[in-house]
C-alpha positions as CSV (number, residue, x, y, z in Angstrom):
1,M,0.0,0.0,0.0
2,I,1.3,3.4,-1.0
3,S,0.9,6.3,1.4
4,F,1.4,9.9,0.5
5,R,2.8,12.4,2.9
6,S,1.5,15.9,3.0
7,Q,4.9,17.4,3.3
8,D,6.3,15.9,0.0
9,R,6.8,18.8,-2.3
10,A,7.9,18.8,-6.0
11,E,11.1,20.7,-6.7
12,A,10.2,23.8,-8.6
13,G,12.6,26.4,-9.7
14,V,14.3,28.3,-12.5
15,G,16.6,25.3,-13.3
16,T,13.7,22.9,-13.7
17,L,11.8,25.4,-15.9
18,I,14.8,25.8,-18.2
19,V,15.2,22.0,-18.5
20,F,11.5,21.7,-19.3
21,I,11.6,24.5,-22.0
22,A,14.7,22.9,-23.5
23,M,12.9,19.5,-23.8
24,V,9.9,21.1,-25.5
25,L,12.2,23.0,-28.0
26,V,14.1,19.8,-28.8
27,A,10.9,17.9,-29.4
28,A,9.6,20.7,-31.6
29,V,12.8,20.8,-33.7
30,A,12.7,17.0,-34.0
31,A,9.0,17.1,-35.0
32,A,9.7,19.7,-37.7
33,V,12.6,17.6,-39.1
34,L,10.4,14.5,-39.2
35,I,7.5,16.3,-40.8
36,G,9.8,17.8,-43.5
37,T,11.4,14.5,-44.2
38,T,8.1,12.7,-44.4
39,G,6.8,15.3,-46.9
40,N,9.9,15.0,-49.0
41,L,9.6,11.2,-49.1
42,Q,5.9,11.4,-50.0
43,A,6.6,13.7,-52.9
44,R,9.4,11.4,-54.2
45,A,7.3,8.3,-53.8
46,S,4.4,9.9,-55.7
47,E,6.8,11.0,-58.5
48,T,8.4,7.5,-58.7
49,G,4.9,5.9,-58.8
50,K,3.9,8.2,-61.7
51,E,7.0,7.4,-63.6
52,A,6.7,3.7,-63.0
53,T,3.1,3.8,-64.3
54,E,4.1,5.6,-67.4
55,E,6.9,3.1,-68.0
56,V,4.5,0.2,-67.8
57,S,1.5,1.7,-69.6
58,S,3.0,3.8,-72.3
59,N,4.2,1.0,-74.6
60,L,3.7,-0.2,-78.1
61,R,2.5,-3.7,-78.8
62,V,4.0,-5.5,-81.8
63,V,1.2,-7.2,-83.8
64,S,3.3,-8.7,-86.6
65,V,6.6,-8.4,-88.5
66,H,7.0,-9.1,-92.2
67,G,9.5,-8.5,-94.9
68,L,9.3,-7.7,-98.6
69,R,11.2,-8.6,-101.8
70,A,10.9,-6.7,-105.0
71,S,10.2,-9.9,-106.9
72,A,10.4,-13.7,-106.4
73,A,13.7,-13.6,-108.2
74,D,15.4,-11.4,-105.5
75,A,17.4,-13.4,-103.0
76,D,17.0,-11.1,-100.0
77,L,14.4,-9.2,-98.1
78,W,14.9,-5.4,-98.6
79,D,12.1,-3.9,-96.6
80,C,11.0,-4.7,-93.1
81,Q,7.5,-3.8,-91.9
82,V,6.4,-3.9,-88.2
83,D,2.7,-3.6,-87.4
84,V,2.1,-2.0,-84.0
85,A,-0.7,-0.8,-81.8
86,L,-0.8,0.8,-78.4
87,A,-0.8,-1.5,-75.4
88,S,-3.8,-1.6,-73.1
89,G,-4.1,1.6,-71.1
90,A,-1.3,3.4,-72.9
91,P,-1.8,7.1,-73.6
92,R,-1.4,8.6,-77.1
93,M,2.1,8.3,-78.5
94,D,3.9,10.6,-81.0
95,L,5.7,8.2,-83.4
96,A,7.8,11.2,-84.7
97,R,9.7,10.8,-81.4
98,L,10.2,7.0,-81.9
99,V,13.5,5.5,-82.8
100,I,13.9,2.0,-84.4
101,R,17.2,0.3,-83.6
102,Y,17.9,-2.5,-86.2
103,S,20.9,-4.9,-86.1
104,D,21.6,-7.9,-88.4
105,G,24.6,-9.0,-86.2
106,T,27.2,-7.1,-88.2
107,A,26.0,-3.5,-88.1
108,T,23.4,-1.5,-86.2
109,T,21.3,1.2,-87.7
110,H,19.0,3.7,-86.0
111,F,16.0,4.7,-88.0
112,S,14.1,8.0,-87.2
113,Y,10.7,9.2,-88.4
114,D,10.4,10.3,-92.0
115,S,8.1,13.4,-92.0
116,A,7.5,13.3,-95.8
117,P,4.0,11.9,-96.4
118,L,4.1,8.3,-97.8
119,A,2.3,7.9,-101.1
120,N,3.4,4.3,-101.8
121,A,7.0,5.5,-101.7
122,Q,9.7,4.0,-99.6
123,P,11.4,5.9,-96.8
124,A,14.8,7.4,-97.2
125,A,17.8,5.6,-95.8
126,A,18.0,5.7,-92.0
127,N,14.3,6.8,-91.8
128,F,11.2,4.8,-91.3
129,A,7.7,5.6,-92.7
130,V,4.3,5.2,-91.0
131,T,1.2,3.9,-92.8
132,W,-2.1,3.8,-91.0
133,I,-4.0,0.6,-91.4
134,R,-6.7,1.5,-88.9
135,G,-7.3,4.9,-87.4
136,S,-7.2,8.6,-88.3
137,G,-3.5,9.0,-88.7
138,T,-3.5,12.6,-87.6
139,G,0.1,13.7,-87.7
140,A,2.3,11.0,-86.4
141,V,0.2,10.4,-83.2
142,I,-1.1,6.9,-82.6
143,E,-4.1,6.6,-80.4
144,S,-5.9,3.7,-78.7
145,G,-7.5,1.4,-81.4
146,D,-5.1,2.5,-84.1
147,L,-3.0,0.0,-86.1
148,V,0.0,1.3,-88.0
149,T,2.8,-0.2,-90.1
150,L,6.3,1.1,-89.4
151,H,8.5,0.3,-92.4
152,F,12.2,0.8,-93.2
153,N,14.4,-0.5,-95.9
154,G,18.0,-1.5,-96.3
155,C,17.6,-4.8,-94.4
156,D,19.1,-7.1,-97.1
157,L,18.2,-10.2,-95.2
158,P,19.0,-13.6,-96.7
159,P,17.2,-16.8,-95.5
160,R,18.2,-18.1,-92.1
161,A,19.3,-14.7,-90.8
162,N,18.7,-13.2,-87.3
163,A,17.7,-9.6,-86.9
164,Q,17.2,-7.6,-83.7
165,V,14.6,-4.8,-83.9
166,T,14.0,-2.6,-80.9
167,L,11.4,0.2,-80.8
168,L,12.5,3.0,-78.6
169,P,9.6,5.3,-77.6
170,E,10.2,8.7,-76.1
171,S,8.8,7.5,-72.8
172,G,8.1,3.9,-71.8
173,A,10.1,0.7,-72.0
174,P,11.8,-0.4,-75.2
175,V,9.8,-3.0,-77.2
176,D,11.6,-5.9,-78.9
177,A,10.5,-7.2,-82.3
178,D,13.3,-9.6,-83.0
179,F,12.9,-12.3,-85.7
180,R,14.7,-15.0,-87.7
181,T,14.1,-15.3,-91.4
182,P,12.8,-18.6,-92.7
183,S,15.0,-21.2,-94.4
184,T,13.6,-20.3,-97.8
185,Y,11.4,-17.5,-99.2
186,G,9.9,-19.6,-102.0
187,T,8.0,-17.6,-104.5
188,D,6.6,-15.2,-101.9
189,T,7.3,-11.5,-102.2
190,T,5.9,-10.9,-98.7
191,V,7.3,-13.1,-95.9
192,E,5.8,-13.4,-92.4
193,L,8.7,-13.0,-90.0
194,R,6.9,-12.9,-86.6
């Protein structure tokens, strides 16, 4: 059993008051530092989450890849065509900012957008052209539901050749469209590659 004596008194004085005020000030400074750090971390986490969402959702989807020969007598494919659409949930994408990296194992070429309108003409060297299969084709912007063909020439691919094609959008992850040519092209002038 605890008993209290009426003569017990707490020590009160200037020294105790100074210690108490110092403790309050230290706690206030510590709280300010914690609140500032928490706010900074929250802002960074929000920005990282937004960037991660863009990386995941702003991608192209490769539908098919095929190559062309000028005639059945030509030995090699000279034009590569990649059919692409937007991935689910991806925002509109400006294909003028897209870069296509192509490698046949001996050399690597980077193709950029050819701004000249395509009227059944082939793109210039180191450029790719865009043809809308489905959609409006306003500028070079692909929207949800659009289907476009990206084509570039200068492939010169014989049968049984490996090719690495990577689509590098302005934002989002790179998209691979690698393929291997068949053992023979037969009499086909259009060859399905993927």
